[in-house]
Structure formats: structure tokens, C-alpha cells
N, C-alpha and C positions, 0 to 999 in steps of 0.2 A: 664876950656877950654884952658888956656895957656899950661897946661900939654899935652892936646891932640894935640895942634898945634906943640909942640915939637916932639911928637911921629910921627905925620903925615909928618914930614919933614920940619917943619918951621925953620927959622934961629936960631942958638944957638951959643953962644960964647965959650961954653965948648966942651969937646969931645963928639962925637955922641955915644949914647948907642947902644949896639948890638941888633940883632933881638930877641934873647932869652930874654934879659933883658926887652925889650919893651913889649913883649908878657906877661912876668910875671907881669909887672906893670899893664897892661890892665886887666889881670885876677884878680889881687887884687882889681882893681877898680870895676870890675863887682861883685865881692864877697862882698865888704865892703861898697860900696856907697849906701846911703839911697835914693838919688834922682833918679827918674826914668830916667830923661834926661841924667844924667851922665852914668848910666848903658847902656842906649841906645847908646850913643856915643862910649862907650868902646867896645860894641859888634860890632858896625859898623866898628871900627878900626880893630878888630880881623878879620872881614870878608875880609877887604882889604889886610890883611897880610896872610890870610890862603892859598892863592894860591902859594905864594913864599916860605913861611915857613910852609909847610903843616905838617911836622913831629912835629915841636915845638908846633904849635897851637893844633894839635890833642892830644899831650901828656898833655899839661898844661891846655887847655881850655875846653876840652870835658865835664868834670864833671860840670864846671860852666855853660856851655851852656845848658846842660840838666836841671840844676836847674832853669835857666831862663825860659825854656819851661814850667816848673811845676808851677812857682810862678807868672810870669808876663803875664799870658794869656789874661789879659784885654787889653794889648797894642799890637795891631797887628804889629806895625812897628818893635819893638824889637824882637818879635817872628819870623818875616820874616828874620831879620838879623841873628838870631841864627840858623835857619834852613838852610839858605844859607851857613853859615860858616861850619856847620856839613856836608853839601853836598860837599863842596870843600875839606874837609878833607878826607871823605870816598870814594868819587868817583875817579875812575881811568881815566875817559874820558878826563879830563882836562890835565892830565900829558901826555896822549897818543897823544893829539893834539899838545902839545908843543915839543914833541920829533922829532928830525930830522931822516931822513932815514939812516943816517950814524951811528946812535947809535946802540949798540949791543943789543942782546936779553936779556942779563943779567939785564940791567937797566929796561927793561919792566917787567921781572919777579919780580924785587925788588918792582916796583910800584904796581904790582898785590898783592904781599904779604902785602904791607903796607895797601892798602885798605881793604884787607881781615882781617888783624889784628884789624884795627880800627872798622870794622863792628862787629867783634866778641866781642870786648869790649862793643860796644853799645847795642847789643842784649843779652848780658849776663844777664842783668836785663830785663825780659820780659815786665815789666811795661813801659819801654821806647818805645817799639813797640806799645803797647796799647795806650800810650799817643800820639804817632805819628798818629795812626788811628783816634783818637779823633780830632786832629788838621786838618787832611785832610777833616773832615766834615765841617769845617768852610767855610763860603761862601766868606770871604775876599780873594781877589786875592793874596795879599802879604803873606798870610798864606797858602792858599791851594796849590798854584803852587809849592813853595819850598818844601812843605810837600810831594807832589806827586813825585817830582824829588828825594828827599832823600829816600823815601821808594823804589823807583825803583832801586836806587843804592844799597841799602841793599839787595834786592833780587838778583841782579847780583852777589854780593860778596858771600853771604851765603844763596843761594836760599832755599834748603830744610829746614834749621833751621827756617828761617823767615816764610816760608809757614806754618810750623807746628804751630808757634805762632799765626799767623793770623787765622788759621783754628780753634783753640781752643778759640779764642777771640770771645765774644758774638757779633753777627752780623758783624763780621770783613769783610767778603767777600761782604756782602750786602752794607756796607758803601762805599766800593771801586767801586761797580757797579754804584753808583750814579754819578760817574765822567763822564760816557758816556752821561748823560743827561744834562751836564753843557752847557750853551749857549755860553760860551767863548771857542773858538776853540782851543786855546793853551792848556787849561786844559783838554779838551776832548781828544785831540790828545795824550798828555802825559799820560792821563789815559789809552788809548789803549796800549801804551808801557808798562805801569805798569802791566796791566792785562796779557800781553804777558809773562812777567817774572813770574807772579804769577801762571800761569796755566801750566808752563813747568813741564812735567813728574809727575804730581800729579792728578790722576784720581778723587779723592774726590773733590778737588777744581774745577776741570773742570765741574763736574756734578752740583755743586752749582752755578757756573757762568752761565751754560746753562739754569738752571731752574730759574735764575733771569732775564730771557728774554733777554739774551745777543744776541741771533741770530737775533731777531727782530731789536734791536738797531744797531747792526753792519751792517746788510743789508740795513737799512735806511741810515746810514752814507755813505755806498758805493754808493747807488743810488743818494744821494745828491751831492756827489763829482764827479759824471759823469761816474760811472762804470769803464770800462777799460781805459777810457780817463782821469781818475782822477790822482791825484798826489801821493805823498808818503803816504798820509793818507790811501788811498785805499790799498796800499801794506801792511801797518801795520795791517789794519782790516783783510785782508786775512790771514796774518800770525797768528793772534789770532784765526781765525776760524779753521785753520789747527791744532793749539794746542788743541782746544776743541774737534775736531772730530777724529783726527788720533788715531787709536788703542783704541777708546772708543766706544764700541758697544751701550751703553746706550744713549750717546749723538747722535750717528748716527741715532738711531731709533727715538729719539725725533725730530731730524732735519727733518726726512722724514715725521713723523706723523704730524708735524706742517706745512706741505705744503711749506716748505722753498725751496725745490728743484725747484719748479715752478718759484721761484723768481731769480733763477740763469740763466734762459734763456736769459734775456736782456743783460747779460754780453757778450755774444758771437755774438751780432748783430753788426758786424764790418762794414757792409755796402758794397756797390759795389766798392767804391773808397778806395782801400787798400794802397794807397801811403801815405807817411808821417808817418811811424811807429816810434814814439819816443821811446827812451830807456825805459822810465817809462811805456809806454803802453805795450811794449813787456814784461817787468817784471810783470806787473799786470796780463796780459792775461796768462802768464806762471803759475803764482800762482793760477789763477782761474781754469785752466786745472788740476793742481795738486790737487785742492780741490775736483773736480769731481772724480778724480781717488781715492782719499781717501775713498769716499762713495762706490765705486764699486771694491775695491781692492780684488784680489783673496785670500788674507790672512784673509779677514773678514768672519764671519759665512755665509754659503751659502744662508740661508734664507734671511738674511739682504741684502746681495748683490743682490739677485734676485728681491726683492721688490724695491730697489733703481733703478735697471735697468728698471723695468717696469714703474716706475714713470717718469724716464727720457724720455722714449719713448712717454708716453701719454701726457706729457706737451710740447713735441716738442724740447726738449734739444738735443736729438740725431740727429734730422733732422738739427738743427742749426750747430752742430759740423761737420756733413757731408758737409754742405754748405761751411764752412771754409776749409775743406779738399780738396774740388774741386775748390776753388777760386784761382785766380791768384794774384801774388804780395805779398803773405804771407811770412814773414821771415822764413828762414830754420829751426831755432830752434823752432818757434811756430808751424810750419807744422809738425815737428817731434813729438812734445809733443801732438799735436792734434791727430796724428795717434795712438800714445800710449793710449790716452784717449778713442778714439772710440773703440780701441781693447778691453779694459776692460769693456766698457759699453755693448758690444755685446757678451762677452765671456760667453758661456753656456746658453744664453737666446735665445730661438728659435725665438721669435717674432722679437727681435732686429736683429738677424742674417738674417732673411728673408728680413727685410727692407734694411739692408746693401747690400744684394745681388741685390736689385732692384735699387740701386743708380747708376746713369749714370753720367759720366763726361761731361761737356759742350763742347764737341768736335763735329766735323762734319766728318763722322757720329758719333752719340753718342756711347760711349764705356762704358761698365760696370766699376765701380770704382775699382773692384778687378783686372781687367785686367790692368788698368792704374797703379795701385800700383805695380803689379808684374813686369811691364815693368821697373819701377824704381829699383826694387830689383835686377834684373839680369843685370842692367846697371852698369858697373864698374866705370863710371864717376860720379856716384851719391855719396854723402857723406856717410861714413860708418855708422854713427848713424841713418841716414834716412833709409838705407837698413835694419838695424836691426829692426827699428820700423815697416817697412812694413812686415817683416817676422813675427814679433809678432802679427801684425794685421791679417795676413793670418792664423796663428795658432789659434788665438781666434775665428776667423770666423768658423773654422772647429771643434772647441772643442765641443764635444757632439752634433754634428750637422750631422747626417747621411744623411740628405737631401742635405746639402751643399757638403759633401764628394762625393756623387753620381753625383752631377752636375759637379764637377771638373774632376772626373775620366771619365765621359761620353764624355768630350771634347777630350779625347785621343783615344776613341774607334773608330774603322774604320767606323761604321755606322753613326757617328755623326760629323765626321770631315768635315769642309767646303771645298768642292772640288774646289770652285772658287778661294779661297785664298784671298778674299776681306777683311776678318776680322781675327784678331789674337785672338785665344782663350787662356784661362788660361793654358790648358794642353800643348799647343804648346810652350808657354813661359817657362813653367817648363822644358820641354824637351830641349829647346834651352839653358837654363841655366845649365841644368844637363851635357851637353856635350860641353860647351864653354871652351875657353882657360883660363878663369879667375877662379882660385881655389875657391874664395869666392862665386862666382855665382854657382859653382858646389855644394858647401856645402849648401847654402841657398835653392837651388832648390831641393836637395835631402831631406833635412829636411822638406820642405813644402810638397813634395810628400809623405813622410812618415806619416805626419799628415793627409793626405787625406785617408790613409789606416788604421789609428789607430782604433783598436777594431772593425774592420769591415771585417769579413772573406769573405763576398760576393764580395766586391770590390777587395780584394786581388786576388780572382779567376778571376774576370773580367779583371784585369790589365794584366793578362797573355796573353790576346788576342791582346795586343798592338804590332804592327809591325812597325819597323823603316826602312826606306830606307837609307842605309849608303852611297852608292855611285852608280853612274850610271852603269848599267850592272850587278851589283851584286844582288842576291836575298835579300829580306828584312829579318831582324833578329828581334827577340823579344826584348822587352825592358829589360827583365831580362838578356838575353844573352849579350846585349850591355853593361849593367852595369858591368858584370863580365869581359867582354873584356877590358874595360877601367881599371879595377882593375889590370889585369895582365900586362898592359902596363907600370906599374911603374910610375904613375903620382905623383903629389905633395901629401904630407901627408894629408893636409886638404881635398883634393878631395877624397882620398881613405877612410878617416874617414867618410865623408858624405855618400859615396856610401855603405860602410859597415853598417852604421846605417840604411840606407834605406833597404838593403837586410835583415838585422836582423828583422826589423819591418815587412817586407813583408812576410817572411817565418814563423814567430812565429804564432803558433796556426792555421796553414794552411798547411795540409798535401799535398794538390795538388801542392802548390807552391814549397814545399820541393822536391817533385817528379820531377817537371820540372827543378829545380836547379841541382839535382843529375843526371839528364838524360844527361847533358853535361859532357863528360868524363874528361874534363880538369879542372873542378872546384875543385874537391876534392884533386887532386895532388897539385894544386896551394895553397890551404889552408894549407895542411900539410907541404908543403915546406916553407911557410911563418912562420908557428908556430915553426918549428924545427930549423930554423936558429938562430944564436946568433948575433943579430944586436944591433945597438946603442940605446941610450935612446929614441930618437925621434921615432924609429920604434917599440918600445915596445907597444905603444898604438895601432898600427896597428895589431901587433901580438895578443894582447888581443882580439881585435874585430874579427879577423879571428878565434880564438879559440871559441868565442861566437857563430859565424855563423855556425861553424862545430858542436858545441854542439846542436844548434837548429835543425840542419839537422838530428841529431841522436834522439833527444827527440821527435820531431814531425814526425818521419819517420813511415810510415804505412807499410813498408816492401813490397811495390809493385814492387820494382826493385830488382831482385835477386842478382846482383853484389854489391848493396849498402844497404843491410839489416843492421839493427842495430848492430848485432853481428859482421859482417864483418868490419863495420866502427870502432867499438871499438878495434878490433884486429889490424886494421891499425894504430890507435893511439898508441896502446901499442908497436907496432914494430918500428914505425918511430919517434914517439915523446916521448912516455912514459907518463903514467897517471899523475905522480907527476909533471912532467914538463908542461903538458897540463893544470893542475889545477893552477899551478903557473902563467902561461901566462894569463890564464883567470882572475886571480886576479889583473893583471896590470890595468884593467879598473877602478875598484872602488877605487884603491889606488892613482889614479892620482889626482893632485891638481885641474885641470880644471873640473874634474868630480864632485868634492865636491862643487865647485862654481856653476855649472849648476844645481845641485840638490836643491839649496836654494830657488829659486823662478822661476815662469814660464817665466818671461820676459827675453829675451836674452840680457844681458848687459856685454859687453866685453870692456876692456881697449884698445885693438888693434885687428886688423883682425887676427893676428897670434894666439890669444888666443881663437878664435872661433872654438871649437872642439866638444863640447857636447851639446845636447839638453835636456831640462828639462824632457820632456816626455820619452825620451830614457833612462834616468837615472832610472826612475821607472821600465822600462822593464828589465834593467840589474839587478836591485835589486830583481826582481821577479824570474828571470831565473838562476841566478848565482848558487844558492844552489841546484836547481833542476837538473841542468846539471851536477854539481859535483857528485851528487848521482847517476845519470844515467850512468856515465862513469864507475863506480865501480860495477855495477850490472852484474850478470852472466846471461847466456841465460835462465837458468831455472827460475831465478827470473823474467826475462822479460816475459817468458811465463805465469808465475803465475799472473804477473801484468796485462797482456793482458786478461787473464781469468777473473780476478777481475773487470777489466774495462768493459768487456762485460757484466758481471753480473750486475754491477752498471748501465750500460747503459740500460739493460733490465728493471731493477727496476725503473730507472728514466723514461723510456718510460711508464711503468705501472702507476707510480705516475702522470706523465704528462697527461696521458689519463683520469685518474680519476679526476684530477684537472680540466681538460677541461670539463668533464661531469658536475662536481659540479658547475663550472662557468656558464655553459649554463643553468643549472637548476635555479641557483640564478638569472640569467638574466631574465628567463621566469617568475619567481616569482615576480621580480621587475616590469616587464611589466604588469602582471595581477594586482598587487597592484596599480600601477598607473592608470590602467583602472578602477578599483573599485573606487579609489579616484575621478577620473574624473566624473564617473556616479553619485557618491554620491553628488559631488558638483553641478552637473547639476540638480539633484533632489531637492536639497536645494534651488537652484535658482528658479526653477519652483514653488516650494511651496511658496517662498517669493513673486513671481509674482502674484500667485493666491490670497494670503492674501492681497496684495496691491490692486488688482482689486476689491476684495470684499469690502474693505474699501472705495474705490472710488465709487462703486455702492451705498453703504450706504450713502455716503456723497451727491451724486446726488439725492437720494431719499429725504434726509432731505431738500436739497435746493428746490426740487419740492414741497414738502409739505408746506414749508415756503412761496413760491411764490403763491401757491394756496390760502393760508390764506390771504395773502396780496391782491390778486385779488378779493376775496369775500368782503373784507372791502372797496376796491375802488369802487366796483359795487354798494354797499349800499350807499356810499357817493355820487356817481353820480346820483342815483335815487332820493335821498333826495334833491340834489341840483337842478335837472331838474324840480322838482315839483313846485319850486318857480317861474320858468320862464314860465307862461301861459298868453295868451292874449285872453280876452273874452271867457274863458272856453275852448279854443282850444289849444292843445300843438303843438309844431313844428313837433313832430313825426307824429301826426295825419294828418297834412298838407301834409307831404311827402307820407303817405299811400294813402290819397285821390288822389294825383296826379298819383300814380302808378295804382290805380283802374280805374281812368279815361282813362289812356292809354290802360289798358286791355279791357275796354268796346269798345273803338274805334277800337281796333284790331278785336274784336268779330263782331262788326258791319260791318266792311269791309269784313270779312269772310262770313257772312250771305248774304250780297249783292252778293258776288261771287257765292254762292250756288244758289241764286234765279235766277241769269242769266243763270246758267247751266240748271235749271229746265225749264225755258221758252224755251230754245233752244230744249230741249227734247220734249216738248209739240208740238212745231212747226213741228218737224220731224215726230211725230206720226200723226198729222193731214194730212200732205202731203202724207204719206204712206197709210192712209185710203182712200183718194180720188183716188189714183192710183189703188187700189185693188177693186174698186166698180163695175167691169165689170160682175162678176158672182154673182148669187143670193145666192148660198149656202155659197160661201166664204164671200159674203157681209154680209149675216145674221150672220154667225159665227163671222165675224170680228166686226159686229155691236154690238152683245152682249158683245164680249170680249173688244171691244174698248170703249164701254160705261162704262163698269165696270172699266176698267183701267183709263178712263178719269175721272170718278167720284173720283176715288182714288187720281189721280193727282190734281184734283181741291181741294179736301180736304186738301191735303198736302200743296198746294199752299196757301190756306186760313190760315192754321196754321203758315206757314212761314211769311205771311204778318202780322198776329197778333203779332208774336214774334218781327218782325222788328219794328212794331209800339211801342211795349212796350220798346224795346231797345232804340228806338229814343227818347221816353219820358224820359227814365232814363238818356240817354246821355245829353239831354237838361237840365235835372234837375241838373246833375253833373256839366255841364258847368256853370249854374247859380251859383251853390255853389262855384265853382272855382273862378268865377269873384268876388263874395263877399269876398272870402278869400284873393284874390289879393288886393282888396281895403283895407281890414282890415290890411294886411301886409304892404301896403304902408303907412297907417295911423300910424302904430306902428313900423316904420323903426328904430328909435334909440333903442327902447327896444329890437327889434329883432336882432339888430346888436350885442348887448352884449350877448343876449342869444345864438345867432348863434355861436359866438366865443367860448362860454362855451361848446355848444353842439359839435362843431368841435373838441375842445380839448378832450372832453370826448370820442368822437368816435375814435380819434387817439389813446388815451390811451387804449381803449378796443381792437382796432386792434393790437396794439403792444403786449398787454397781451395775446391775442389769438395766435399771431405768436409765442411768447416765449413758450406758453403752448404746441403748436404743436411741436416746436423744442425739448422741454424737453421730450415730449412723444416719439419722434423718437430716442432721445439719450438714454432714458431709455430702449427702445426696443433693440437698438444696444448693450447696455451694458448687457442686459439679454442674448442676443445671444452670446456675448463674454464670459459671465460667463459660459454658457452651454458648449462652446468650451473648456474653461479652465478646467471645471470639467471632460470633456472627456479626455483631455490631462493628467490631474492629475491621472485619473484612469489608463491610459496606463502607466504613470511613475511608479505608485505603482506596477503594474504588472511586469514592468521591474526590479524594485528594488527587488521584490520577486524572480524573476529569478536569479538576480545577487547574492542574498543571498544564493540561492541553489548552484550556481557555487562557491561561496566563501567557503561554507561548503565542497564541493567536493575538492576544492584546498587545504583546510586545511587537509583533509584526505590524499591527495597526498603528502603534505609537511610532514605529520607524517610518511607516508611510505618511502619518500625519506630520512628523518632523520634516520629511522631505517636502510635503505640501507647504509647510510653514517657511521652509527655506525659499521655495519658489515665490511665496507671498512676500517674503522679506526683499527678494530681488525686485519684485514689482513695486514694493513700497519705496525702495531705494531709488528706482527710476522716477517714481512720482515725487519723492523728496527733492531730487535734482530739478525737476520741473518747477516745483513750488519755490525752491530757492531762487531759481531764475526769475520767476514771477515776482518774488519779494524784492529782488534787486531792482527790477523795473519799477515796482511800486515805490521803493525808496528814492529812486531817481526822480520819480514824479512827485515826491513829497507826501506820499500817502503813508500814514502810520501803520506799521505792520506788527502784529502781536507775535510773541515768542511761542515756541511749540509748547512750553509748559503752560502758558496762559491758555492756548488753544485746547490742550487736554483738560485743564481745569474747567474751561467753558463747556467742553463735551460732557464732562462729568456732571456739571450743573444742569445741562440739558437733559441728561438721562434722569437725574433726580427729579427734574420738573415733570418729565413725561410720566415718571412713576407716581408723582403726586396727582397728575391729571387722571390717571387710571383709578387711583384710590377714590378721588372725588366722584368719578363716574359711577 
């Protein structure tokens, strides 16, 4: 310990040892000391000296420190000191922090070289890295944290070599993934930094890390830290996510399939109060937007990009981005990046483009977001990067979006322009920018309008109808004529380049537009004059574009104007310019440096406004037309005629093929409809059969229940009879008592009825007697009436006697029954307790019988209803069976028709094969003559484009 006090700066009477001597003594102590405490103190001393004497400690102590890591793993303290010492020796971060700004770059390079050399020494033995991976697994904070920092430093110095060692190490990457689950935030955060270095430019490690559930853990950390409001940890996690996803299609697909895109939506919920944007929040949100762009980058495979775009729309992420886009108080750089992000989310996705077209800015009155963005693009006071972002957004909105293109162009047409002038349309803003005094606005508006015409011949023709009022009192001029007028006025190079790109896009593949352009007699002389002059380097670009425009006017010329036929234009070029000179000027475009930059990616990214010359889509057009125009210039009139004939033949053939394709397509459609109809009827028949089967089973089930209830009812009746026999009083049952009461009531009713009849008979007798006395005046009548009256009277008396005797008998029976009733009432009163019990039982039995009878009646009615339903289902089944038979007949007829159509198709294929042979022969002749011939795939794509264009024309009509 006295030795250590001397080393650490304690008082000493002799001369002080140098740093190298001290380090040598400490190394000897580490190597030779047998006591762990002595070795630990020596390593701690080396750690304190390693920052100041980095070179000496690295050279002399590295081997001893590695030996300590191998042999003293049981003591976490000495392992921690050894790891810290190695980190100080290898890492360049400490040296960089201590350097002043005044130091030169040479010292920084020396520091970098020193750390790289020590790293190379350490990883020369791969077992050292494997040992370090084992130490990182230790849970002890004093071992794990220094181990993580040391491994991170090794990856910074010699990344690819260390990555390869970790990759071949068993479970090497999986061990490091456990750092993200560490409850100690220091280790977890440094683990994120370690994984950042580990995943740089190594797709294999990126895939392993992703499949080790890295996305889930990183998104959890970002959520725990507060999303965009979080600190530096959120930034580190986002950088790691970018490493895992950028240019890695496998991980991007895994991220989408794992529904992690949905978890990105809360990142952009910035709230209504957008004040107080901290620098860290701006950085975090910027990285989050970049991460969205990584998933929908135009350089990704189209299928992967499209699926991510759809997922972002369905989860509401696009809607959230549009909310930020239209919000107030958003920093300029965040707004610019948001515009770029929305651009790539909607690029080429019809659903997203339609949604973006419906977004309105929160203004009064509300304006479409597209209009608000275009107002920023043509405003020269807006930042340059923001204007570029708006142009990119407009280009992405129109990319493969014929509906959007039509909506933009329609705002320029005379029939749709708002006469009141209350609202500004997109077309008006583009025209305003096209003819403003700001050259950058001219260029942006020209490129935007060119994208509205991209690959859409119908809109190119419609745009010819646009008329502009240049000044009061002068007649309006067409948009095409106004563009050429500005060209001839000698404006800025940027303005002329933009207008020439617009005209080239407009005239390409549109013969009508070429005719309108050539109809102005000043256009061709202007172009030939520009191309023929020998101007400076800045004007060479304009000359090349003029040559391209003149070449397009020749190549797409339909010879409808006699003075500007193809042959005459070629002769004009030969006389005034020269073919070789024309081709040379045409080549200026593709040789320009700014052309090469624009051709790299769709997003317009320029270092300054002066470099904004070419558009990405226009570079594709130049690449397509440059060779074609060069060949067209050298063709003779005879070759042009032959080419026209071949084109006509090809067009006829294409028309025939298109017709047959249409017929076959219609037949296929009819077959599909009939198949669907058969499938529908078959499914309906199956459903009906299943319903019948179900009803039959229900009927059988109800029958079984009815039989069961019937059996139970019989048992209950027998039990009730046996039970009621026991309840008799003096030989008379309670049922007999009730019957006797009913008979008594009946006899009373009969008695009353007979008394009423007797009274009626008495009244009849009295009437007869009175009538006999009145009619006694004449003898004959009296005698006749006497005999008749006597006879009738005798009969009535007999009947009266019979009635009286019946009444007497009935009265006797009634009195007898009354006596019996009185006796029964006395007996019932005497046996009241017994009758109470028996009455309860009888009432219960009667209720049970009534309920059973009611249930039996209900069951009978239900069985009857089910029988009727069964009969109806049988009738329905019979009708379905007949329908199926009819359908089977129709199916057989259709199959015969399909066989006949197949036979016709075979005949058509034979005809097509013959025509293909003729076409191939014609193509060989054309190739011999030097005429470019398109492939069949190109022809079919062209046919498809023509069909789409015809469809658009019909919609416009």
C-alpha cells in the first residue's frame, strides 16, 4: 500500500518516477501479485492514469487487463476497473471532449488512428470479443455498464470487423438484445446506443435484431418517454429504428405485418397548442417523419410501399399528418418535412390522393389544402425548401392520378372558371405563377402544370382550349401561344427552361398539340434561330431544349399542315442548322450535371434556386425521346412513307386484336356472370334443403314430445282415479254430488218450461170458448162448430190432463231431489273437515286435468301447423328441384356454348398467329431500314393507354 501511495502522488523524499515507469510498475504488480486486493488496487491506479497516459497504458497494460478479465471474473470490482481502463484507452470520445476548438485537425486524426489501432489489437483475438459478450450478460452494474460502453467503442472504431465477430458468436446478438429489458435506465439507454452501432450497414444483424422483438421494445420505450415530448432517449430509439428499416425490405414488411404502423399515430398528436416547441421535440418529430418516409420511400418495392400507404390511411396516420400540415404555429422545418412526408404517403395511391384532395384548410371560407399549398409555392417570400416541398407534394398528388389531373386542368377551362372571382382555383394560381416576374415561380408552375399533363393525351388536347386575357382591349390568346410569346421575349434562363419543359411534355405524343404549335408561323423560326446560334455555356441548355422541342414537332407531326410537313422541317434543319449540329445540341441536355442530379430521385432537392433546372419526370421523357428523334432526323421521305404504311398496318392489326380482345373479354364476363348465377342458385338450393331437413327434424322432435306428454297424461289420470276413490263419504263421491246438483237445476228449468206451456194452453182454451159463444147465432154453423169444437175441446182436455200428470210427476221428482239435496248438504256439513281435504285434492286434480287438456290442445294445434308447414316446404322443395333441373339444362347449354367459343378462339388464335408472322416479317424489314420497332409488350401497354384515354374522353363528354 505504501507503494501505491507513492504512485498516486503521496509525499516522497526521492525523485518522482515518470509516468511510463509508474505504469510499468503497476503492470508488474498486476501480473505478479498473488493477493487480489493488490491486483485490484493496481488496476484502479491504471484506470486513473489511463486518461492522461493513454498511449502508455494501452501499450503496456492491455495484455494484463485482458488477462484480468479472463482470470478474476469472480471479483466484479476489479473487472469493472479493467473494463473502464480499456474503455479509456480505446475510446476517442474522451480525447475529443478535452480538445479545444483551436487545435488542428491533425491532432483529431491522430486520436482517431490511436483508438482504431488499439481496437485492432484488442479484436485480433476474437476470443476477447466473445469474452466481452459474456461479461455484458452479467447483471452486476459495475460489470455490465462498462462492458456495454467498451463494446460500443469497439464498434465505433472497427464496426464491420466487430459486427462479423458478434454475428458468428453463438447467441451474440440475442445477448445484447437483453439490454433493452434492463430496469436500469442508464444501461438500457447505452444499450440502445450499442445497438445503433451494431446495426449500421449490416442487413443480417438488422434482421436478427428485428426478429428478437426489437420493434416492440423500442416502441414501448418511446411511449414510456412521452413520444415526441421525450428526451434524448426517444431520439436514440428513432435512430435505431431507422437503421433497422432503411433499405431493408424484410424488416419493413415485418414492421407492417406486426401492426406497428398503427402505433406511430400517437407520435403526431401534437395538440392544438403548438407553442413551446423545444429543440429536442423538433428533433424527435423530424426523426419520426423521416421514419414514416422510410416506409413509403419511392425507392422501395412498389408492392411494399403501396401496402404501407394503405395501412397509414386506415389507421388514421395520414389524417394526423394532414392535421399538422394545416395547423398554425408549427416550426418551418417541421412543416417542410411534414409536407414531404405527406407527399410520399399519397404518391401513386389513389385512395390517399382522393383523401388529400378533400382536405380543407381551417380558413374562412374553407379552401382546399392543395390551393393553400400552391399559394405558398408561387409566393417568392416563402423559404426555398418549403416551396420545393410543396412542388414535390403537388407532383406526388398527380402521380398516376388521372382523376386529380383532370380536376386541376378543369379549373383552367372556360366552362369551369368561377366568374365571380370569390375563390382562387389551382389553375389560376398556376397561371399566375407561370407568368409572374419571379423566375422560380415560373419554373415551379411550369413543372407543376407539366405533371398535370403527364401521360394524359386527353388533357393535353383540352388544355388547348384555355384562353388568356393578356391586356384590356386585346383579344385573348391561347395558353400555348402565351408560353411561346414569353419564350421569344428573352426572359431568364430558369424561366425559359421551365416553359420549354412544359411545351415538350405538352406536345409529346399529342399530334393535335403539335399542329397548334406549328400553326403559329413564328415558332419554328424562333427555335431554329436559337439552335443555330453559338451562345455561351448557360445558353447551351436552352439550345438543347429547343432542339428537343423541334424534334418532338417532327416526330409527332401528322403532316396536316402543308408548310410544316416532316420532310420540310427536316430540310429546314439541314439548311439552317445541320443534322450533326442539331444532334450535338440535342445531346447538351443529357450531358448536363444538373440533369444527372435530377434523374437520381423524384424529390426535387437543390442546394440553391439557381440549380433548379430539371425535373425528375422530364429526365425520363428526354431519355425516351433522344434516340428516337436522332433517328427520325436522318430518315428519308421514302422511309417515312414506309414507316407510315407500317404504322397504319400495325394500327389495323392492333384494332383487329383489340376488337377480338374486347369480344373475348365480354364473353369471359358473361361466363363469369352465369357461373356466379349458378353458384348463387346452388347455394340457395342447399340452404332450402338444409331448412327442410331442419324442419323435418323439428317436427319429429315435437311428435316425440307429444307422445311423451300423452304417456305422462295417462299415468296422471290413473293416479288421480286411484287417489279419488279413497275420498268417499257414506258411499257418495264428491263428483256424484256435483252431478246431482246439475240434474236438480235441469229439472227446475224443465218445470218452469212446462208451467209456461200450461199457461199458454189455458189461454188458448179460453180463446176457443169465447169464439164458440160468439158464433152460436146460426144453427148450421153452430152444429158444425159444435161437432168440431167438441172434438177439438176433447183433444185439448186430453192434452191438458197429460200435461198436468207430467207436472205432477215432475213436481214429485223435484221434491224428491230437494229432499236428497237437503240430506247431502247435511252430510256435507257433518263431514266438513274430510271434505276440505278431499276438495283440495279434487281441485288440484281438476286443475291438473285442465292444464293437461290445454297443453294437449296446444300440441295438437302446433302439430297441425307443422304439418301444414311441412307440406309447404315439400312444395317449395319440389319447385327448387325443378329449378335446379332447369339450371342444369342451362349449364349444359352454356358448356356447349363455351366449347363453341373456345373453338372460335382457337380459330382466332390461328388468325392471330398468321398476322403475327406477317408483323414479324414487317418488323424485320423495318429493322433493316433502320426504323425503331416497339416490342409487343410496349404495343399492348400502348393499347391499354389508348383504351384508358378513350374512357377518359367519354367521361369528359
